[in-house]
VOMI-691211 format. One record per residue (C-alpha): residue in three letters; x, y, z. Coordinates in nm, 2 decimals, padded with zeros to 4 digits, always signed. Example, Ala and Ser with C-alpha at 12.3 -4.5 7.8 and 13.67 -1.06 7.14 Angstrom:
<rs>
("ALA"; (+01.23; -00.45; +00.78))
("SER"; (+01.37; -00.11; +00.71))
</rs>
This chain:
<rs>
("MET"; (-05.88; +16.53; +24.05))
("THR"; (-05.58; +16.51; +23.78))
("ASN"; (-05.43; +16.18; +23.74))
("SER"; (-05.09; +16.20; +23.61))
("THR"; (-04.99; +15.95; +23.32))
("GLY"; (-04.82; +15.69; +23.54))
("THR"; (-05.13; +15.69; +23.77))
("LYS"; (-05.35; +15.68; +23.49))
("ALA"; (-05.15; +15.37; +23.34))
("ALA"; (-05.15; +15.20; +23.67))
("LEU"; (-05.55; +15.24; +23.76))
("GLU"; (-05.59; +15.12; +23.39))
("THR"; (-05.43; +14.81; +23.51))
("VAL"; (-05.62; +14.75; +23.85))
("ARG"; (-05.94; +14.86; +23.65))
("ALA"; (-05.86; +14.55; +23.40))
("SER"; (-05.82; +14.31; +23.72))
("ILE"; (-06.11; +14.40; +23.90))
("ARG"; (-06.51; +14.34; +23.77))
("GLN"; (-06.68; +14.64; +23.95))
("LEU"; (-06.50; +14.97; +24.00))
("ASP"; (-06.74; +15.25; +23.94))
("VAL"; (-06.66; +15.65; +24.02))
("ILE"; (-07.00; +15.80; +24.13))
("HIS"; (-06.84; +16.11; +24.24))
("GLU"; (-06.55; +16.34; +24.15))
("ARG"; (-06.55; +16.68; +24.24))
("ASP"; (-06.39; +16.97; +24.47))
("GLY"; (-06.11; +16.69; +24.54))
("VAL"; (-06.31; +16.40; +24.64))
("LYS"; (-06.36; +16.10; +24.50))
("VAL"; (-06.62; +15.82; +24.58))
("THR"; (-06.59; +15.49; +24.44))
("HIS"; (-06.79; +15.18; +24.45))
("ILE"; (-06.59; +14.86; +24.41))
("GLY"; (-06.71; +14.54; +24.47))
("LEU"; (-06.38; +14.24; +24.43))
("GLU"; (-06.50; +13.91; +24.34))
("PRO"; (-06.33; +13.62; +24.54))
("GLY"; (-05.95; +13.63; +24.51))
("GLU"; (-05.96; +14.00; +24.35))
("GLU"; (-05.74; +14.27; +24.51))
("VAL"; (-05.62; +14.61; +24.48))
("PRO"; (-05.23; +14.57; +24.50))
("TRP"; (-05.00; +14.72; +24.69))
("HIS"; (-04.99; +15.13; +24.64))
("ARG"; (-05.01; +15.46; +24.80))
("HIS"; (-05.09; +15.82; +24.75))
("SER"; (-04.88; +16.08; +24.85))
("GLN"; (-05.14; +16.32; +24.88))
("VAL"; (-05.48; +16.16; +24.97))
("THR"; (-05.62; +15.92; +25.21))
("ASP"; (-05.81; +15.62; +25.19))
("THR"; (-06.12; +15.59; +25.34))
("PHE"; (-06.30; +15.25; +25.31))
("TYR"; (-06.70; +15.19; +25.38))
("ALA"; (-06.81; +14.81; +25.41))
("VAL"; (-07.12; +14.75; +25.22))
("ASN"; (-07.04; +14.39; +25.33))
("GLY"; (-06.77; +14.19; +25.42))
("PRO"; (-06.49; +14.06; +25.53))
("LEU"; (-06.29; +14.31; +25.34))
("THR"; (-05.92; +14.27; +25.38))
("ILE"; (-05.68; +14.59; +25.42))
("GLU"; (-05.31; +14.53; +25.50))
("THR"; (-05.09; +14.83; +25.54))
("LYS"; (-04.70; +14.89; +25.58))
("ALA"; (-04.58; +15.14; +25.84))
("PRO"; (-04.68; +15.05; +26.01))
("ASP"; (-04.77; +14.70; +25.94))
("GLY"; (-05.05; +14.55; +25.98))
("ALA"; (-05.43; +14.38; +25.89))
("VAL"; (-05.77; +14.46; +25.95))
("GLN"; (-06.08; +14.31; +25.83))
("LEU"; (-06.41; +14.52; +25.77))
("SER"; (-06.76; +14.39; +25.82))
("ALA"; (-07.08; +14.57; +25.72))
("GLY"; (-07.08; +14.91; +25.84))
("ASP"; (-06.67; +14.93; +25.90))
("VAL"; (-06.45; +15.19; +25.85))
("PHE"; (-06.11; +15.20; +25.79))
("GLN"; (-05.89; +15.51; +25.67))
("THR"; (-05.50; +15.49; +25.58))
("ALA"; (-05.29; +15.80; +25.63))
("ILE"; (-05.10; +15.96; +25.35))
("ASP"; (-04.77; +15.79; +25.19))
("GLN"; (-04.90; +15.48; +25.37))
("PRO"; (-04.89; +15.17; +25.15))
("HIS"; (-05.17; +14.95; +25.17))
("ARG"; (-05.37; +14.67; +24.99))
("VAL"; (-05.75; +14.57; +24.91))
("SER"; (-05.82; +14.23; +24.90))
("ASN"; (-06.12; +13.94; +24.90))
("GLY"; (-06.01; +13.65; +25.03))
("THR"; (-06.37; +13.49; +25.10))
("ASN"; (-06.57; +13.29; +24.83))
("LYS"; (-06.86; +13.55; +24.78))
("THR"; (-06.82; +13.93; +24.62))
("VAL"; (-06.73; +14.17; +24.88))
("ARG"; (-06.81; +14.54; +24.82))
("PHE"; (-06.72; +14.86; +24.97))
("LEU"; (-06.71; +15.25; +24.92))
("LEU"; (-06.41; +15.43; +24.86))
("VAL"; (-06.38; +15.81; +24.96))
("GLN"; (-06.05; +15.98; +24.88))
("GLY"; (-05.95; +16.32; +24.94))
("GLY"; (-05.72; +16.60; +25.09))
("GLY"; (-05.55; +16.67; +24.78))
("ALA"; (-05.41; +16.54; +24.43))
("PHE"; (-05.51; +16.18; +24.35))
("ASP"; (-05.21; +16.00; +24.23))
("PHE"; (-05.18; +15.58; +24.26))
("LEU"; (-04.81; +15.50; +24.34))
("PRO"; (-04.75; +15.10; +24.30))
("VAL"; (-04.53; +14.98; +24.59))
("GLU"; (-04.33; +14.65; +24.59))
("PRO"; (-04.49; +14.37; +24.85))
</rs>
């Protein structure tokens, strides 16, 4: 998965604000990342023009907010949720403990396009 210059800059900003973000697999158009969000941490509003995000909660609750349609889901351990291509979304931890999840991305060229809240 090739990242554009804008995507690289946006991802560097996200990585700097999250204590744990480890890419554990990246090959053949699929990327798997293990992310741990500390209390109050978030992956800010963004969208992807060609890939879907599939979230697998390791523990929770993990909050995923979406636009178009507007909504929010809370995932507990073992829950799965997928965002559509071009669907703005934000991932956050509103608890007082670390929340962990696996993020599987695929379907096309990877990008990370920030979206205003």
